[in-house]
Structure formats: structure tokens, C-alpha cells
N, C-alpha and C positions, 0 to 999 in steps of 0.2 A: 573474663566473665562473658559467658555466652548468653543465650536467651534466658529471661528471668521470669518464670511463671509464678503465679500464686496458685496454691492448690485448687483443685476443682471445687467450684462453689464458693471460692474465697473472693473477697473484695476488701480493699482498704477503706476504713471508715475513720479518718483522722479527727472528725469533728465530734465534739461532745453532744450528747442527746438531751442535755438539760432543757427543760421547758423554759420558754421566754415569751415576752410580749411581742417580739419581732422575730420572724423566721430567719434562719441563716441562709446565706447564699450557697448554692450547691458546688463548693470546691471540695469534691469528694475523694481526691487523691488519684482518680482514674485519668487515663489519657482521654483525648477528645473523642466524643461519641459521634462517629461519622454518620451513622444512620439518622440520629436526631438532627444533625446539621442539614442533611439532605431533605428531611421531612419539613423542617422549618422553612427552608428555601422554597420547597414545592408549595407549602401552604400559603406563602406570601404571593406566589405567582398564580396559583390556581386553587383558591379556597373552596370552590365548588366541587373539587375532586375529593373532598373529605366528607365523611358521614360518621357521626358519633365518634369523632376523634381518630378515625382510621381512613386509610386511602381506599376509595372506591375505584377499582381499576377500570370498570366499565365507564364510569364518568370521566376518568382520566383519559382513556382512549378517545372518548367522544370529544373532550375538550381539545385534544390534539388533532382532531379531524381524521382519526384513524378508524373510520366506520367499518372497514373490512378486515380489521386486525383479527377478530375472532374467527372469521370465515377463512382466512388465509394465514395460518400461524407460521408457515415456513418463510424464512428470510435468510439473507446472507450474513454469516458471522463466522469468526474463528472459534472452533470448538476443539476441546481436548479432554482426555480423561483426567478428572480431578478439577475441572474448571469451577464447579459449584463450590468445592472446598476452598479453592483459592479466593473466590469471592467472599466466602465467610471469614477468611483471615482478615479482610479489610475491616470487618465489623468488630473484631476483637478489641477489647480495651486492656490496658495494663496498669498496674500500680507501681511499676519499676521507676527508678529515678536515675539521675546522674550524680556521681560523687566527685567533688573536685580533688585533684591530685597535684598539690602544689610542688611536691618534690620533683615531679617529672615535667613541670611546666617551665616556660621561659617568660619572664616579665608578667606573671599572673595578674598583678593588680592593675596593669596599664594596657595590656594587649586586648584587642578585640577579635583575634583569631581563636578558633576552638578546634581541638582535637578530641575525639571521643573514641574510646576503646569499648567495643561491644558489638553484639549481633545487630546488623543494620535494620532489620525489620522492627525489632523491639525499640531501637533508638528512634526510628521514624515515628513510632507511636508516641514516644515520650516527648518528641519535639512538636507535636501537633498543636498544643495550647499556645506555646510561646512564639512559634514561628509560622503560624498559619498565615499565608499570603505575604510573607516577608522576603522570600528568596528571589533574587533577580535571575539567577542562572543556576542550573543543575548540570553537572557533567558527571557521567559514570562510565566506567570501563568494566562491565560485569563479566563473569565467566562466559566464554564464547561457545561452550557446549561442544568442545572438540572431541569428546569421548575420554579425555584425560582430566577434565575439570572436576574439582570438588566444590560442592556448595551445600549449604544447609537446606535439607529437604527431608521430611515434611516440616512445615512450620507449626504444627500442633504441639505445643509444649505442655499440654495439660493431660495427656493421655496417661491413664492409670497403669500401674505395674502389671496387674493381672491381664489387661488388654494387650499390653505391648510385649510381654514375655512370649506369648504365642507366636508373635511375628518376628522378633529379633533377639530378645533377651538382653537388651542393652540399656539397663536402667541403673539409677543410683540407689543408695540405701533407703531413701525416702519413697521410692517407687515412681520417680519421675524420670523423664528421658535424660540420658547422659548427653550433654550438648556436644562433647567432643566426638561421640560416636555418630552424631548427626552430620558431621562434616564428612560426607561420603562422595565417592567418585561416581559420576553418572555415565556409565558405560553405554556405548552405542548398541551393545547386545541387549540392553534392557528393553523390555516391551513398552516402557513408558519414557523412552529416551527424550523425545521432544516435550512430552507432557510434563515431566518433572521439571524441566527448565522453565517452561511457561508458567507453571504453578509457582515456582520460585520468584519469577519476575513480576507477575501480575500485581500482587498486593504492594510490592515495593514501589512500582511505578504509580499506582493509584494514590498511595499515601504521599508520595513525593509531589504529585500534582497539587495536592492541597497546600503545600508549602510555597508554591510559586506565586509571585505577584501577578496581577492581571496582565502586565506587560512583560512577564517572564518568559524564559525559553529553556528547553532541556536539550542536551546533546548526549547521545548514547553511542559509544564505540561498539562495533560488532564486525564479524567477518561473514563469509559465505555460509557458514554452518547454520546460522539462525536469522540472517538478515531478512528473509522472507517472512518468517513468523513474527519477528520483532516489529516489522513495519505494520503488519495487521494488528498486532497487540496494541501498539501505540495509537493506531487509528481508533481502536475501541476506547482506550483510556483517555486520550487527549482530544479525540474527534478528528476525523479525516480532513475536515476543513482547516484544521490548525497545523497541517503538515507544511513545513517550510522547504526542506531540501534533504536529499540524500547525498552527502558529501563523500567523494571518493578520495581517500588519502593515499598517495603513492608512498609506501613505506620502505620499499627496497629499490635499489638501483638496478638490480638484476633479479629475474624470477628464480625461485627455487627449482632444482632439477629433479625433485622426487615426485613430481606430479605429471599427469599427461599434459596439462597446461599449467604452468606455475603462476600462482597469484602473487603479484608484487604490490597489492593494495589491500586496504581495509575500508570500512565505511564509518561514517558518523551520521546517524539519523538525527534530524533537527525538527522539533515540534514547538509550537507556541502554546502558551496557556490560553491566550485569546488573540487570534491572528489580527483582529481589528485594532488592538491596542499595543501590539508588540513594538518595541523600540530597538532597532538594530543599527549598528554604526558601520560606516564605510571604512574601507581599508585605505590607509594613507598612501598617496601616490608615490611611486618609486622615483628615483632620480631620472631614470630613462623616460618615464612617462611625463615628468615635468619638462624635460628638455625638448619634447615634441612641440611645445609652445614657444614661438619666437615672435619677434617684433621687427621685421625687416623694414617696415614703413614708418617706424617710430610713432605708432598710434598712441593717442593720449590714454587709452584704456589699458595699455600694456601688451604683454605677450598674448598671442593667439595661435590657433591651429585651424586650418580650413576644414569645414564640415559640409555635408551634403545639404542642398536646398530642396531636394526632392522629398515628397511625402510618401509614406508607405500606403499604396492604394490596394493592397491585397484585401480580399473579402468584399469587393464591390464598393469601396469608399471613395470612388472617383468623384471629384467635385468640379463641374464644368467651369465655374467662375474662377478657379485657381489654375486654369490652363490658359496661359497668355504668354506673350513674348517679353522677355527681359532684354533690354537694349544695353549693350556694352558702351558706356560713355566714351571709351577710348577709341573704339573702332566704328561705332554705329551698327555693329552686327547684332541681329536678333537671335536670341537663344530660347528654344521652346523645351518644355518638359519632354521626357521620353514617351514612347507610344502609350496611350491610355493612362498617362500619369498626370500629376499636377504638382505645382509648387507647394511648399509648406505654408506660405504666407500669402495674403491678399496683395493685389497690385499696389495699393496705397502703402502697405507696410514695406514692400520691396523698395519702393521709391524712397521711403524714409531711410532704409538701411543704406542705400546707395549714397544718399545725401550725407549720411554720417560716416561714410567710408568704412562700412561694416560688411561690405561684399568684396571678396577677393576675385581677381580676374587672371590668376596664374602668374607665374614669375615674370612673363613678358608683358602682362596687362592685356593679352589678347585671347585668353582662354575662356572656358565656360564659367558662369558665376558660381562661387562657393560662399558659404556663410562663414564669417570670421567668428569662431568660438573663443571668447576671451577667458583666460585662466581665472580672472577675478570673478567671472560670472558662473563658472561651472561648479558642480558639487565639490565639497571639500575633500572628497576621496573617491575611490572607485568601488564598484560592486564586486564582491568576491565571486569567483566562479564555483562550480560544483566539483571540479577536479583540482585537487590541491597538490601540486607538484612544486610549490614554492616554500614549503615548510620542511623542517629537518626529517631525515630518514630515521628508522628505528635504531640504527646503529648509534645515533647520537644519544638516545635514551640510555643505552647500556653504558656509554662513555660517561654520561653524567653521574650515573650510580657509582661507577668505579672511582670517579674523581672524588666523590663525597664520602663513600663508605668502603672503598676497596672492591676488588673483584669477588663478589660472593655468589654470583650465578644463582640467586634465589628466585629471580623473576625472569620469565621468558619474555624477552623483547619489551621492556618497560617503555611507556610512551615518552618521547622527548618533551621537555618543558615547552619548547617552541611551538609544538602543535597545540597544546592546551592554551598557551598564551594567545595564540591567534584566535581561538574560540572565545576566550575571555574578553579580548579587545573588541571582538565582533558584537558581544552581547551586553557589556557592562561599562560603567564609568563611575567616577567619583567614589562614593563609599558603598557601592552596591555589594550585596551579599551573595557569595558563591557556595554551593553545597556539593560535596562529592561523598556519597555513602558507600562507594567501593574504592576506598582511598589507595589500597595496594602499596606501591612504593612511595607514595606521597608527592607525585608529580604535580598535581593540581595546586597543592599548597605552595610549592616552589614557584610555579608559574605565576600565581597571584602576587607573591612578594616581588618577583623580578619585574613584572609588568608595572607594579606600583612604583618601583625604582625608576623605570624608564619614562613613565608619563606623569609622575607626580600624583597618581591616584591614591585613594585610601580604602581600596576594596578590602572586604573581610571574607574569610573562608571558614566553613565548618566542614571538617573531613572526618569520616567514620571508618574505622577498620576493625574487623573481628580479630581477636587474638589467636589466630590459627597457629598451632604449635609448629616450630621449626624442627625439622628432622636432625638427629644428632650427627649424622654423617656429612653435614654441610659446612661450608666455610662460615656461614652466618652463625651457626651454633658455636663453632670454635672461636668466633669473634665475640661471643658473649650474648648473642641475641637468642631469646627463647621463643618469641612469637613474632609473627609478621607485624603486629602492631608496634612492637619494640623497634623494628627496622623503620617503619613509617615515621615514628617520632624522631628517631635519630636522623633520618634524612631531612626532615623539616628543620631540626635544630642546626644541622651542618649547613643547609642552604642559607639559613639566616646568618650564620657566622661568615659564610663566604661573601654575602652581599654587604655585610657590615665591614668586612676587611677591604672590599673593593671601594667603599665610600669613605674610608678613613682619610681624614684631612680635608674633606669637602665640607662646605657650609650646608646647613639644612636645606636652604633654598636651591642648592645645586645638586640635590640628591644625596646629601650626606646621611649617615645612618640615623642621626637624631630626628630626621624628617620621616623615617619609615617605621612601621610596625613590623618588627622581625621576631616577635614572640608568639606564644600560643598558650591558651589555657587547656590543661589536660583534664579530662573527665573519664570516669569509668561507669559503665552501666552496672547498676546494683539493685538489690531489693530495696523496697521502700523503707524509710526510717520508721514508718508507722506499722503497728501490728496488724496483720490481716485478719479480718472478721470472717470466720468460717460459717457459711450458711447451711452446711450439710451435717451439723452435729447430730449424733444419734439419739440423744435423750435430754430431758430437762436438766438433769444434774450437770451434764457437760456444758450445756448452754449457760447455766448459772455460774460455773467456774470461769467460763469465757467472759461473762459480764464483769466478774471480779477483776480479771486480768486487764480489762479495758478501762479500769479506773486510772491506769497509767498507760496511755495509748502508744507511747514511744518505746522503741526497743532499747535505746541507749541515750543517756543524758551527758555523755562526756563532751569535752571541747571539740574533738574531731567530729563527733556526731552532730554537734550544733552547726558546724560549717556545712555538713552534708544536708542537714535539715533545712538550712537557709536556701541552699541551691534547689532542693526539691520544692520548697514552697514557692520560690520565684518561678520555677518552670510551670507549676500547676496553677499559679495565679496569672499565667500568660505573659510573664516577663522574660525577655531573652537573657541568655547567660552573661552577656556583657553589660547588662543594666547597671548603672552606677548605684552603689550602696554606701551610705554614710552612717556610721554609728554615732548616735547622739545620746549623751548621758543626761538623764532626767532624774535628779536625786541619785539614788543608788542603782537605778535601773537603766541598763543599756538598751537603746531602741534602734533598730535598723530602719533607716529612712531610705526608701527605694525609689529610684527614678530621679531624673533631673528636677522634676517639680515636686518630688516627695509625695507621689500619688498613693503609695502604700507604706504603712508602718507595720513593723514586726517587733513585738515585745516577746522575746522567746525565753527570758530567764526570770523576769519579775514584772509585776503589774501593781500599781497602787493608784490612789486618787490623783497624785501629781501627774502621772503618765496620762491618765484619762483626760485631765484638764488641759494638758499641753496638746494632746491630740485634738481635742475639741476646738482649741484655739487655732491650730494649724490647718484643720479641715482637710486631711487627706481623704481619698475615696474610701479606704478601708484600714482598719486596725485588726491585725491577726495576732491572737494570743492563745497559748496552750491553756486549756480549761483548768488544769490542775493548779495553775498559778493563783486562782481565786480562793484557794484554801480548802481545807477539808470540812470546815463547818459553815453551814448556811451559804454555799457557793451560789445557789440560784438567786438569792437576794443581791449579792454583790454583782453578779453578772447582769441582772436586770437593771440595777442602778447605773452601771457603766453603760449599758446599752441605751438607756433613756437619755443620759447626758450626751452620748455621741450621736444618737438619732436626731436630737434637737439641733446639732451642728452639721447635720447632713453626712455623718460618718457612719459606715457600716462596720459592726463588730462581728468578727468571725472567730470561732473557737476551734482549736485543734486538740 
């Protein structure tokens, strides 16, 4: 399933329009309204920038102290053909949903890992309600725009047939874009070569930023083709002040010989959601680094290494009071700082350190003073450098794929799981959530599970992969795989099996498989379970027929559709996909109780006075019910009676 538009002018309206004493909350079936969110935040910060409910941009500029903005409109920014359209993509909403696929899942009822098959921009829109501000780390390995990459562009899935035929003639029978035909190669001969790539990346990065926690971080793999543009693009989306590092990964032991200078590296750009709140973890010290600390004098504080007592006086920070002689108690010799320098500590502090035997005087006791840095006092790890030559080469990634799935040669240089594990360990701990919406071969999912096995964590992943068709003349096709998403799922499944086999016989506390989450919930991007309301009907008769159709707002009432509707309602109610759901039987009516505290009730197949009374007694925040369940006769009276009872208990009734 590729992008999932509703027809032009369409919107899902799952809620009944029955009149009532209390208005319904706006759970309208649409993805999160990014513009409304930004306006609400701006109104909170700068209420005086609004007049008659709209932004007064002159007032806004004045409030920001930009008095010369109108006089000097020119400013530095990254610009490309189609940037305005790319910005508009961010504002689009969707009525699409995610449909659970139990048959292709592993441990669906217990796992917290998620695999989503679908076009990633639409998936990011679908996730906005439930995962806004929930993701600790994002890693993506997007197309590098080498001239041979294929990616979805443009992202306008609502272009009408008559408009599109003049341009390409690639539409389906209903007059909408054929999503397979949008998966096109972006050739370097194209006049919009860089622009097409930037327009593809902009809305995805912007929407992904919304999903990051305040202390979250994003890593993006890239090479020399677009690293310059990506850095500027991320400066705009995340803020230049939130740049952390441009990591250089040595991916090959030798350079390729088909270039003037062969590149044996790639980059990983790293940005924070908010640099002031980011939480990054140190790298565990190696055995060699720990062995630098010794305890030749049997000091009570344990092993130590000698460190410099001199302060850095660059930039004119010389302090006269810290320039004095330190006397070696063994020889009586005076030692002074180097020219125009000073010691790190005051004279009194130095004397205390000498008294506590925390100054070293060389192996023979006659050398210059050094500070004893004790292992117990230093940071629990080391800061990572920007040059990564300590992680696996890309040949390891190909070997991992071959080990799990055989030699299919479907991916060019897949990332080794060790590279992604290093990023995950740098940015996450405990049960943090990791998102990868260019999942490709599934390396991120494998890396998360393996790292959890190594350090006892319970990190969770969401990985997204578009079902790009596998060509028939490939080993992957002959092995039974029809899409890249099929391969991604198979790799995750095989990686879990490998970890489970490696832990066989071990106790859970020792990293045995019972202690690990090695499954995943599979979902597919699909159309909404609710009928779309067409706002562009041509006449009153058609509008009347549409109203009659909307007496039954659902497309399907089968058991499979009920499971899909449950997933859709959870997402659009802001509940993550792994939210616990318990089915409680009240009389003959099954009720889905959502969340550990039962904050949301869903009565999807029956409603009666007993359900309303039980709900009022339990006091969840909301009860969601299909309006048709209140019956064909006098439904407004039944709805208002239920709403009054629930309102008195502080429960909100929502109709679908």
C-alpha cells in the first residue's frame, strides 16, 4: 500500500451530527493539524501578535524586535525550486490509518516493537496524534541522491486525472496518481535534481521533528552527494543551534579506485530536538583505556592515572594568584607553571592534595607535580569522537544480510548493525523509543534487539518501509519476496530467531530469550475504516444521497474490520499502538478498556444502560460509541440520556 489520499475535497467525518446538550470533542479522523498546533503555541507565547483571531505579522515582527524586517527582506536561507510546495506538504492532513496484520507479526499481543508497511510521509502523518513528543531517537538512511536512487516525488497524492495526464499520463482508473509510478529515478540530468530530493526530505524531517521528545536526537546517514544541502536543510528544520555533530564513519578499509580520490567514508548528521535538554550517554571505556589506571602506591582511592595540573590559559585567562611555586616534599625543589601559565587550583587546594597523597611526583619521586586522576572519580565513560573508525565496515552489513537471508544482493552496502547499535547506545537507555522511517533492510530493528540483549534494556522500535516492488530477475524475487517490505520483515524475524537461539538455555536475568522482546506488530497503511465525506458534490440530490449513506458511517462491520477500526480509533485518540487493551464483558456487550488506568472505553458492537452505568462508575475520560448502536428510533433521546449520565460522572461521550 502506497500513499493513501482521499479524493480532492474529501474528509473523514466519523462522528454523528446528532444534536445534543453537550458538544462532542473534535476527534474528526484526521491526522494532527500542524498549523493549528503552531498557532496555539504562538498565541500562548505572543497573544498580542493576534488580531481578530489571525496573526498580525507586523505585530509579530515588532514583538520579536525585528523592526527592520520589512525594510530589509533579504536574508540567508536554503532555497530550491518547489520549496513552497514542500512546505505545504507539512500542512496536509490525512484520514488514512494503520491496519494490524497478525499473520505477519511475531508475538503480536505481547511485543512493543512495531513494523509498518507504507509510504513513510503518510505514515508520519498518521503517527502525529499518538506519538507526538514520544520518540527518544530517530535514525534514517534516506536515498543519497546518487543519480540512481528512486524515491517518491512529488508528494501530492490528490492531483486530478485531467491535470496529471497532460504531464505524465500515469493514473489509476479513479483518476488519482498511481503510487507505483511515483517511485521514480531522480537522474542527475534532471534540471530539478537537487530540488526534487530536498522537496522529498523537507516534509519528512519536519513531521519527524514533531515526534521527538524534548531530549530527543535525530541521526541521518548521508554521503558527499547531498551532505551540504542536508546540513542546511536540518539547520532550518531543527535549528542551527541544535546541531550536535557531523560524524564521519569509515565504511571501507580501502578507497574505491573508480574516482579521482576514492571516498572510504560516509557521514551521520546529528541534531537535537532541544540542545539544552538533550541526554547523551558516554561510550563505555575499553579494556585498554581502563588499564591506563594503575595503583603503584596502593592508594586508598584505588587506581589512578597522572594528569596535568596546568590550566588552559588561552584567550587571556591568566590568573596571577594561581602562579606560584609548588614544593616537592621529597626533594624540596620548587616547580613553577610554564611561561605565562598558572596552576588549575589555588595554593591552599594544592597543599590539601599533597597532604592527601593525590599529587604524583614521577616514578622516582623527583619529577614535576601531576594530578592523580582516580578511576572512581572520572566519568563512567568516554566522549565519542567525530571520526568513527571503531565500528564495523560496510562489508559486515552485507555479511549480516547473507547470514540471515542468503546472498540476495538487493541492497547496496546495507549498514552493519554495529554502527546503528553505537548510535542507539549513544542516545537511548531503558525503554526509550527509536523510530526509523527509511527501514530498508531492517538494520535498525536488529540493532535495537541486539543492544537490549547486551545491556538488559527494553528499548522499543518503530520501523517503516514502503513496499517497493522487487524486480523479477533478482535472487530476492526467486526466494519468494515480492517487495522490499517483505525482506525487511523477514530480516527482523530472522534476527529475533538468531538472538533467541543464542540465548537458549540461559536464565532471563542472564540475557535469556524470555527476558527479551523479539517480536513485532505488523501494520499496513490503509484507507480509513470510515466513509469519506465529499465536500465537492455537484448538486443537492447527490448531497442528499451522501447523507443517506452516512447513516452508516463505517465501510465494513466484519470482525476483521472491527480490529482495524480499534487500531484506527486508538491512533486518532492519541494512543500508541502498544497501548494495553482489555476486553471487559458488561452484560452482552464487549467493551474495550484502553490504557493501564482504563482512561478510554470503546463500545464498538453494543451499548445499553448497563454499559453506561458501568462507565459512569469507572469514570474513564471518554466513552467512544458508534452512533448507530443507539438504534434507529429516537436515537437523540437515548444519546442525550447517556450523555447526561456520563457528564455527571465526568465522562465524555464521543460518537462515531
